[in-house]
NUZA-940238 format. One record per residue (C-alpha): x, z, y; residue in three letters. Coordinates in steps of 0.05 Angstrom, whole numbers, plus 5000, padded with zeros to 4 digits. Layout:
BEGIN
{marlo {X; Z; Y}; "ala"}
...
//
This chain:
BEGIN
{marlo {8014; 2662; 5029}; "unk"}
{marlo {7970; 2660; 4968}; "unk"}
{marlo {7963; 2679; 4896}; "unk"}
{marlo {7946; 2633; 4838}; "unk"}
{marlo {7892; 2586; 4861}; "unk"}
{marlo {7886; 2540; 4801}; "unk"}
{marlo {7814; 2515; 4807}; "unk"}
{marlo {7812; 2500; 4732}; "unk"}
{marlo {7822; 2573; 4715}; "unk"}
{marlo {7771; 2593; 4662}; "unk"}
{marlo {7754; 2664; 4677}; "unk"}
{marlo {7702; 2665; 4622}; "unk"}
{marlo {7758; 2654; 4570}; "unk"}
{marlo {7773; 2729; 4575}; "unk"}
{marlo {7717; 2742; 4526}; "unk"}
{marlo {7750; 2698; 4473}; "unk"}
{marlo {7817; 2732; 4485}; "unk"}
{marlo {7782; 2798; 4469}; "unk"}
{marlo {7749; 2770; 4407}; "unk"}
{marlo {7814; 2739; 4382}; "unk"}
{marlo {7852; 2804; 4393}; "unk"}
{marlo {7797; 2836; 4352}; "unk"}
{marlo {7821; 2797; 4292}; "unk"}
{marlo {7879; 2846; 4289}; "unk"}
{marlo {7834; 2906; 4298}; "unk"}
{marlo {7847; 2914; 4372}; "unk"}
{marlo {7791; 2930; 4419}; "unk"}
{marlo {7794; 2936; 4495}; "unk"}
{marlo {7823; 3002; 4521}; "unk"}
{marlo {7768; 3006; 4574}; "unk"}
{marlo {7694; 2988; 4572}; "unk"}
{marlo {7676; 2916; 4587}; "unk"}
{marlo {7611; 2942; 4617}; "unk"}
{marlo {7641; 2964; 4683}; "unk"}
{marlo {7581; 3008; 4699}; "unk"}
{marlo {7608; 3056; 4646}; "unk"}
{marlo {7675; 3067; 4680}; "unk"}
{marlo {7651; 3124; 4724}; "unk"}
{marlo {7625; 3161; 4663}; "unk"}
{marlo {7692; 3152; 4626}; "unk"}
{marlo {7731; 3173; 4688}; "unk"}
{marlo {7688; 3236; 4694}; "unk"}
{marlo {7708; 3254; 4623}; "unk"}
{marlo {7782; 3240; 4629}; "unk"}
{marlo {7803; 3254; 4701}; "unk"}
{marlo {7801; 3316; 4745}; "unk"}
{marlo {7737; 3335; 4783}; "unk"}
{marlo {7771; 3332; 4851}; "unk"}
{marlo {7798; 3261; 4846}; "unk"}
{marlo {7737; 3233; 4810}; "unk"}
{marlo {7690; 3267; 4859}; "unk"}
{marlo {7728; 3238; 4918}; "unk"}
{marlo {7721; 3167; 4891}; "unk"}
{marlo {7651; 3173; 4861}; "unk"}
{marlo {7620; 3218; 4913}; "unk"}
{marlo {7572; 3196; 4967}; "unk"}
{marlo {7543; 3224; 5030}; "unk"}
{marlo {7490; 3278; 5023}; "unk"}
{marlo {7444; 3271; 4963}; "unk"}
{marlo {7471; 3203; 4945}; "unk"}
{marlo {7408; 3166; 4966}; "unk"}
{marlo {7447; 3109; 4999}; "unk"}
{marlo {7489; 3096; 4937}; "unk"}
{marlo {7424; 3092; 4898}; "unk"}
{marlo {7394; 3047; 4952}; "unk"}
{marlo {7453; 2999; 4943}; "unk"}
{marlo {7438; 2991; 4870}; "unk"}
{marlo {7363; 2985; 4881}; "unk"}
{marlo {7374; 2932; 4935}; "unk"}
{marlo {7413; 2889; 4886}; "unk"}
{marlo {7366; 2902; 4828}; "unk"}
{marlo {7306; 2880; 4870}; "unk"}
{marlo {7332; 2809; 4862}; "unk"}
{marlo {7328; 2772; 4796}; "unk"}
{marlo {7366; 2709; 4777}; "unk"}
{marlo {7325; 2647; 4759}; "unk"}
{marlo {7367; 2606; 4709}; "unk"}
{marlo {7361; 2530; 4709}; "unk"}
{marlo {7370; 2488; 4647}; "unk"}
{marlo {7402; 2423; 4625}; "unk"}
{marlo {7453; 2419; 4679}; "unk"}
{marlo {7525; 2400; 4664}; "unk"}
{marlo {7563; 2466; 4671}; "unk"}
{marlo {7622; 2450; 4626}; "unk"}
{marlo {7672; 2450; 4683}; "unk"}
{marlo {7668; 2503; 4736}; "unk"}
{marlo {7709; 2518; 4797}; "unk"}
{marlo {7703; 2589; 4825}; "unk"}
{marlo {7754; 2578; 4880}; "unk"}
{marlo {7735; 2589; 4953}; "unk"}
{marlo {7768; 2589; 5021}; "unk"}
{marlo {7764; 2655; 5058}; "unk"}
{marlo {7799; 2675; 5122}; "unk"}
{marlo {7847; 2616; 5118}; "unk"}
{marlo {7867; 2627; 5046}; "unk"}
{marlo {7848; 2587; 4984}; "unk"}
{marlo {7829; 2637; 4930}; "unk"}
{marlo {7814; 2628; 4856}; "unk"}
{marlo {7748; 2667; 4862}; "unk"}
{marlo {7704; 2698; 4916}; "unk"}
{marlo {7731; 2768; 4904}; "unk"}
{marlo {7780; 2816; 4936}; "unk"}
{marlo {7797; 2888; 4921}; "unk"}
{marlo {7766; 2932; 4974}; "unk"}
{marlo {7808; 2982; 5013}; "unk"}
{marlo {7807; 3049; 4976}; "unk"}
{marlo {7850; 3104; 5005}; "unk"}
{marlo {7893; 3158; 4972}; "unk"}
{marlo {7899; 3121; 4905}; "unk"}
{marlo {7954; 3168; 4883}; "unk"}
{marlo {7900; 3219; 4866}; "unk"}
{marlo {7877; 3171; 4812}; "unk"}
{marlo {7944; 3149; 4784}; "unk"}
{marlo {8017; 3162; 4802}; "unk"}
{marlo {8031; 3087; 4809}; "unk"}
{marlo {7977; 3086; 4863}; "unk"}
{marlo {7969; 3027; 4910}; "unk"}
{marlo {8029; 2986; 4884}; "unk"}
{marlo {7997; 2984; 4814}; "unk"}
{marlo {7930; 2960; 4841}; "unk"}
{marlo {7965; 2910; 4887}; "unk"}
{marlo {8006; 2882; 4829}; "unk"}
{marlo {7943; 2874; 4788}; "unk"}
{marlo {7909; 2837; 4844}; "unk"}
{marlo {7970; 2792; 4853}; "unk"}
{marlo {7973; 2778; 4779}; "unk"}
{marlo {7901; 2754; 4780}; "unk"}
{marlo {7907; 2717; 4846}; "unk"}
{marlo {7856; 2758; 4884}; "unk"}
{marlo {7871; 2790; 4952}; "unk"}
{marlo {7886; 2864; 4958}; "unk"}
{marlo {7860; 2900; 5019}; "unk"}
{marlo {7906; 2958; 5033}; "unk"}
{marlo {7875; 3019; 5065}; "unk"}
{marlo {7912; 3048; 5124}; "unk"}
{marlo {7899; 3114; 5089}; "unk"}
{marlo {7941; 3094; 5030}; "unk"}
{marlo {7988; 3139; 4991}; "unk"}
{marlo {8043; 3087; 4996}; "unk"}
{marlo {8074; 3056; 5058}; "unk"}
{marlo {8048; 2986; 5071}; "unk"}
{marlo {8117; 2955; 5064}; "unk"}
{marlo {8125; 2981; 4993}; "unk"}
{marlo {8057; 2954; 4974}; "unk"}
{marlo {8075; 2886; 5004}; "unk"}
{marlo {8140; 2885; 4965}; "unk"}
{marlo {8101; 2899; 4900}; "unk"}
{marlo {8057; 2838; 4914}; "unk"}
{marlo {8111; 2786; 4928}; "unk"}
{marlo {8078; 2726; 4962}; "unk"}
{marlo {8007; 2742; 4940}; "unk"}
{marlo {7951; 2745; 4990}; "unk"}
{marlo {7942; 2813; 5023}; "unk"}
{marlo {7899; 2840; 5079}; "unk"}
{marlo {7905; 2905; 5118}; "unk"}
{marlo {7848; 2953; 5133}; "unk"}
{marlo {7852; 2996; 5196}; "unk"}
{marlo {7821; 3063; 5209}; "unk"}
{marlo {7828; 3055; 5284}; "unk"}
{marlo {7866; 3115; 5311}; "unk"}
{marlo {7859; 3146; 5380}; "unk"}
{marlo {7933; 3134; 5397}; "unk"}
{marlo {7942; 3063; 5423}; "unk"}
{marlo {8017; 3063; 5410}; "unk"}
{marlo {8005; 3082; 5337}; "unk"}
{marlo {7953; 3028; 5331}; "unk"}
{marlo {8000; 2976; 5359}; "unk"}
{marlo {8055; 2999; 5313}; "unk"}
{marlo {8012; 2996; 5251}; "unk"}
{marlo {7989; 2926; 5268}; "unk"}
{marlo {8059; 2903; 5281}; "unk"}
{marlo {8084; 2931; 5215}; "unk"}
{marlo {8026; 2899; 5177}; "unk"}
{marlo {8040; 2831; 5208}; "unk"}
{marlo {8114; 2837; 5193}; "unk"}
{marlo {8099; 2856; 5121}; "unk"}
{marlo {8057; 2794; 5109}; "unk"}
{marlo {7986; 2820; 5115}; "unk"}
{marlo {7947; 2760; 5140}; "unk"}
{marlo {7879; 2789; 5159}; "unk"}
{marlo {7857; 2853; 5192}; "unk"}
{marlo {7796; 2892; 5168}; "unk"}
{marlo {7772; 2944; 5218}; "unk"}
{marlo {7727; 2998; 5189}; "unk"}
{marlo {7673; 3016; 5240}; "unk"}
{marlo {7630; 3067; 5201}; "unk"}
{marlo {7680; 3124; 5192}; "unk"}
{marlo {7694; 3153; 5260}; "unk"}
{marlo {7675; 3219; 5229}; "unk"}
{marlo {7674; 3241; 5156}; "unk"}
{marlo {7604; 3247; 5130}; "unk"}
{marlo {7576; 3308; 5095}; "unk"}
{marlo {7601; 3296; 5024}; "unk"}
{marlo {7578; 3351; 4977}; "unk"}
{marlo {7622; 3332; 4918}; "unk"}
{marlo {7684; 3340; 4961}; "unk"}
{marlo {7657; 3401; 4996}; "unk"}
{marlo {7639; 3437; 4932}; "unk"}
{marlo {7712; 3428; 4909}; "unk"}
{marlo {7739; 3440; 4979}; "unk"}
{marlo {7778; 3376; 4965}; "unk"}
{marlo {7806; 3334; 5021}; "unk"}
{marlo {7873; 3302; 5002}; "unk"}
{marlo {7893; 3287; 5074}; "unk"}
{marlo {7903; 3360; 5089}; "unk"}
{marlo {7957; 3361; 5036}; "unk"}
{marlo {7992; 3300; 5066}; "unk"}
{marlo {7963; 3252; 5014}; "unk"}
{marlo {7937; 3186; 5042}; "unk"}
{marlo {7981; 3193; 5104}; "unk"}
{marlo {8041; 3151; 5083}; "unk"}
{marlo {8030; 3096; 5134}; "unk"}
{marlo {8027; 3147; 5190}; "unk"}
{marlo {8084; 3192; 5168}; "unk"}
{marlo {8130; 3132; 5163}; "unk"}
{marlo {8108; 3103; 5230}; "unk"}
{marlo {8157; 3107; 5289}; "unk"}
{marlo {8102; 3114; 5341}; "unk"}
{marlo {8069; 3170; 5301}; "unk"}
{marlo {8136; 3205; 5290}; "unk"}
{marlo {8149; 3201; 5365}; "unk"}
{marlo {8091; 3248; 5376}; "unk"}
{marlo {8120; 3303; 5332}; "unk"}
{marlo {8164; 3360; 5355}; "unk"}
{marlo {8200; 3360; 5288}; "unk"}
{marlo {8209; 3307; 5234}; "unk"}
{marlo {8154; 3305; 5182}; "unk"}
{marlo {8197; 3336; 5128}; "unk"}
{marlo {8214; 3396; 5172}; "unk"}
{marlo {8142; 3413; 5191}; "unk"}
{marlo {8092; 3378; 5146}; "unk"}
{marlo {8034; 3420; 5170}; "unk"}
{marlo {8045; 3398; 5241}; "unk"}
{marlo {8048; 3326; 5219}; "unk"}
{marlo {7982; 3334; 5181}; "unk"}
{marlo {7950; 3365; 5243}; "unk"}
{marlo {7975; 3308; 5286}; "unk"}
{marlo {7946; 3259; 5237}; "unk"}
{marlo {7878; 3293; 5235}; "unk"}
{marlo {7873; 3294; 5311}; "unk"}
{marlo {7886; 3220; 5318}; "unk"}
{marlo {7857; 3191; 5254}; "unk"}
{marlo {7792; 3165; 5284}; "unk"}
{marlo {7761; 3158; 5352}; "unk"}
{marlo {7685; 3164; 5358}; "unk"}
{marlo {7689; 3143; 5431}; "unk"}
{marlo {7706; 3071; 5414}; "unk"}
{marlo {7658; 3016; 5437}; "unk"}
{marlo {7652; 2940; 5432}; "unk"}
{marlo {7695; 2933; 5494}; "unk"}
{marlo {7755; 2961; 5456}; "unk"}
{marlo {7757; 2902; 5408}; "unk"}
{marlo {7795; 2863; 5461}; "unk"}
{marlo {7854; 2910; 5449}; "unk"}
{marlo {7856; 2891; 5375}; "unk"}
{marlo {7852; 2816; 5391}; "unk"}
{marlo {7910; 2825; 5439}; "unk"}
{marlo {7954; 2856; 5386}; "unk"}
{marlo {7933; 2817; 5324}; "unk"}
{marlo {7937; 2741; 5321}; "unk"}
{marlo {7905; 2731; 5253}; "unk"}
{marlo {7833; 2737; 5229}; "unk"}
{marlo {7797; 2802; 5247}; "unk"}
{marlo {7740; 2826; 5204}; "unk"}
{marlo {7694; 2883; 5223}; "unk"}
{marlo {7673; 2925; 5163}; "unk"}
{marlo {7609; 2965; 5163}; "unk"}
{marlo {7559; 2918; 5196}; "unk"}
{marlo {7486; 2927; 5175}; "unk"}
{marlo {7445; 2904; 5235}; "unk"}
{marlo {7437; 2831; 5257}; "unk"}
{marlo {7449; 2850; 5330}; "unk"}
{marlo {7515; 2882; 5313}; "unk"}
{marlo {7534; 2819; 5275}; "unk"}
{marlo {7518; 2778; 5336}; "unk"}
{marlo {7560; 2824; 5379}; "unk"}
{marlo {7618; 2815; 5331}; "unk"}
{marlo {7612; 2740; 5338}; "unk"}
{marlo {7606; 2744; 5414}; "unk"}
{marlo {7670; 2787; 5415}; "unk"}
{marlo {7709; 2732; 5381}; "unk"}
{marlo {7715; 2765; 5313}; "unk"}
{marlo {7727; 2721; 5252}; "unk"}
{marlo {7686; 2757; 5200}; "unk"}
{marlo {7645; 2818; 5181}; "unk"}
{marlo {7633; 2858; 5118}; "unk"}
{marlo {7561; 2877; 5107}; "unk"}
{marlo {7574; 2947; 5080}; "unk"}
{marlo {7551; 3019; 5084}; "unk"}
{marlo {7617; 3045; 5056}; "unk"}
{marlo {7588; 3049; 4986}; "unk"}
{marlo {7539; 3102; 5009}; "unk"}
{marlo {7595; 3149; 5032}; "unk"}
{marlo {7577; 3155; 5105}; "unk"}
{marlo {7502; 3156; 5123}; "unk"}
{marlo {7455; 3187; 5072}; "unk"}
{marlo {7389; 3151; 5075}; "unk"}
{marlo {7419; 3087; 5102}; "unk"}
{marlo {7392; 3018; 5086}; "unk"}
{marlo {7418; 2988; 5022}; "unk"}
{marlo {7473; 2938; 5038}; "unk"}
{marlo {7440; 2881; 5000}; "unk"}
{marlo {7376; 2893; 5038}; "unk"}
{marlo {7414; 2883; 5103}; "unk"}
{marlo {7452; 2821; 5080}; "unk"}
{marlo {7399; 2766; 5089}; "unk"}
{marlo {7383; 2785; 5161}; "unk"}
{marlo {7456; 2788; 5179}; "unk"}
{marlo {7469; 2720; 5147}; "unk"}
{marlo {7411; 2690; 5185}; "unk"}
{marlo {7439; 2718; 5250}; "unk"}
{marlo {7512; 2696; 5244}; "unk"}
{marlo {7524; 2658; 5180}; "unk"}
{marlo {7546; 2596; 5217}; "unk"}
{marlo {7591; 2635; 5265}; "unk"}
{marlo {7628; 2685; 5222}; "unk"}
{marlo {7654; 2693; 5151}; "unk"}
{marlo {7604; 2742; 5121}; "unk"}
{marlo {7632; 2785; 5064}; "unk"}
{marlo {7595; 2839; 5025}; "unk"}
{marlo {7609; 2905; 4991}; "unk"}
{marlo {7572; 2968; 4971}; "unk"}
{marlo {7543; 2969; 4901}; "unk"}
{marlo {7581; 2912; 4867}; "unk"}
{marlo {7591; 2931; 4794}; "unk"}
{marlo {7578; 2868; 4753}; "unk"}
{marlo {7585; 2793; 4753}; "unk"}
{marlo {7511; 2784; 4767}; "unk"}
{marlo {7518; 2829; 4828}; "unk"}
{marlo {7569; 2779; 4855}; "unk"}
{marlo {7521; 2722; 4839}; "unk"}
{marlo {7465; 2756; 4878}; "unk"}
{marlo {7509; 2773; 4939}; "unk"}
{marlo {7532; 2701; 4944}; "unk"}
{marlo {7462; 2673; 4935}; "unk"}
{marlo {7439; 2718; 4992}; "unk"}
{marlo {7492; 2686; 5037}; "unk"}
{marlo {7557; 2724; 5029}; "unk"}
{marlo {7620; 2681; 5024}; "unk"}
{marlo {7656; 2733; 4982}; "unk"}
{marlo {7652; 2805; 4958}; "unk"}
{marlo {7697; 2866; 4959}; "unk"}
{marlo {7701; 2908; 4896}; "unk"}
{marlo {7717; 2982; 4905}; "unk"}
{marlo {7702; 3040; 4859}; "unk"}
{marlo {7707; 3002; 4792}; "unk"}
{marlo {7779; 2983; 4803}; "unk"}
{marlo {7796; 3054; 4826}; "unk"}
{marlo {7768; 3080; 4760}; "unk"}
{marlo {7807; 3027; 4722}; "unk"}
{marlo {7870; 3049; 4758}; "unk"}
{marlo {7857; 3122; 4742}; "unk"}
{marlo {7845; 3107; 4669}; "unk"}
{marlo {7899; 3056; 4653}; "unk"}
{marlo {7942; 3041; 4714}; "unk"}
{marlo {7956; 2968; 4730}; "unk"}
{marlo {7928; 2942; 4664}; "unk"}
{marlo {7864; 2980; 4679}; "unk"}
{marlo {7856; 2945; 4746}; "unk"}
{marlo {7870; 2877; 4715}; "unk"}
{marlo {7818; 2892; 4662}; "unk"}
{marlo {7766; 2906; 4716}; "unk"}
{marlo {7783; 2842; 4755}; "unk"}
{marlo {7781; 2798; 4693}; "unk"}
{marlo {7718; 2830; 4666}; "unk"}
{marlo {7677; 2823; 4730}; "unk"}
{marlo {7700; 2751; 4742}; "unk"}
{marlo {7688; 2731; 4669}; "unk"}
{marlo {7618; 2758; 4675}; "unk"}
{marlo {7607; 2723; 4741}; "unk"}
{marlo {7634; 2657; 4712}; "unk"}
{marlo {7587; 2662; 4653}; "unk"}
{marlo {7528; 2682; 4695}; "unk"}
{marlo {7541; 2624; 4742}; "unk"}
{marlo {7544; 2574; 4684}; "unk"}
{marlo {7486; 2602; 4644}; "unk"}
{marlo {7443; 2599; 4707}; "unk"}
{marlo {7459; 2525; 4717}; "unk"}
{marlo {7513; 2526; 4770}; "unk"}
{marlo {7587; 2507; 4772}; "unk"}
{marlo {7613; 2533; 4839}; "unk"}
{marlo {7599; 2592; 4885}; "unk"}
{marlo {7581; 2545; 4942}; "unk"}
{marlo {7520; 2521; 4903}; "unk"}
{marlo {7486; 2588; 4906}; "unk"}
{marlo {7428; 2596; 4954}; "unk"}
{marlo {7368; 2643; 4958}; "unk"}
{marlo {7330; 2593; 4914}; "unk"}
{marlo {7372; 2618; 4855}; "unk"}
{marlo {7337; 2686; 4861}; "unk"}
{marlo {7267; 2715; 4861}; "unk"}
{marlo {7243; 2783; 4883}; "unk"}
{marlo {7228; 2830; 4825}; "unk"}
{marlo {7157; 2855; 4820}; "unk"}
{marlo {7148; 2923; 4853}; "unk"}
//
């Protein structure tokens, strides 16, 4: 299963498409500087939904640390290298992809746009990049899979307490064509998130973001009445089983027993945890602090990345998220050793502002900028990037 993987795809050509459309007076509906999307979303969308997506743990220091960690590195362009033809394609988790990018799992997307996850998934499929569906989605996984056709899709699990529900979710994901499993390890409890707290806004308590559970036979078996007859009881059942802070490394054997594809652990920041993931037979990790949403004062994800790569880069597929906003961010993450990156908040803003076209705009913009940054720095493929392409900024 895969999307378009044409290695000759010229992502940078998006800029000329924009300029040519400008001959008729048309300009892009959304900013091409993706760092502006949050500001535009704040102006146009409701405070609850925007706060849920944009908000971070505590004072937001970790979200700031993510940006500072990336900005501490500067690209060192090289000249007079033939960069006329570039190939951004990579192989990740058994799939050949047209670029080292996937859409990160973002839950409850219906709060941003009524077309929710299917719109984002169709956008990803149209551009050939994988879509990682959150288990806390607003839409059942089967409907999202149908929207994607044969395109590459991965499933993210918030690992519930109930083993039967876990087995059922994994079985459904496999049957619906999700080829890799991403297991989030940093959200056994919800962090103290002031933007949500100040609005008293938690969509799950209204049955939003619970679609995969409410449609699950094993989940339904634990209810006294069908979901539609007692929604409050279903929500309470969901809240009680959503996450299990008692899980340990020993529990990973259960996932391996019930999932025969690649398993990726999301939320790794310490080299020793990365080694434990490799020792446990995992296939990959995501160096991530959940975009600053879980531990205020945490290490910036890009500061953690080099140590993790040194520890397990030859044993696991190392992916990266938390702070990616631009094409040069992708360049830096790959140069620091990541094999690919996950993009989160920007596509959620694009969805909220313009539905599926908004998500496609975000994907094409960030990959056009990455393609151009790669070329203008003297490189023609992601695999050429090493730490030598970067230098530390002066303090």
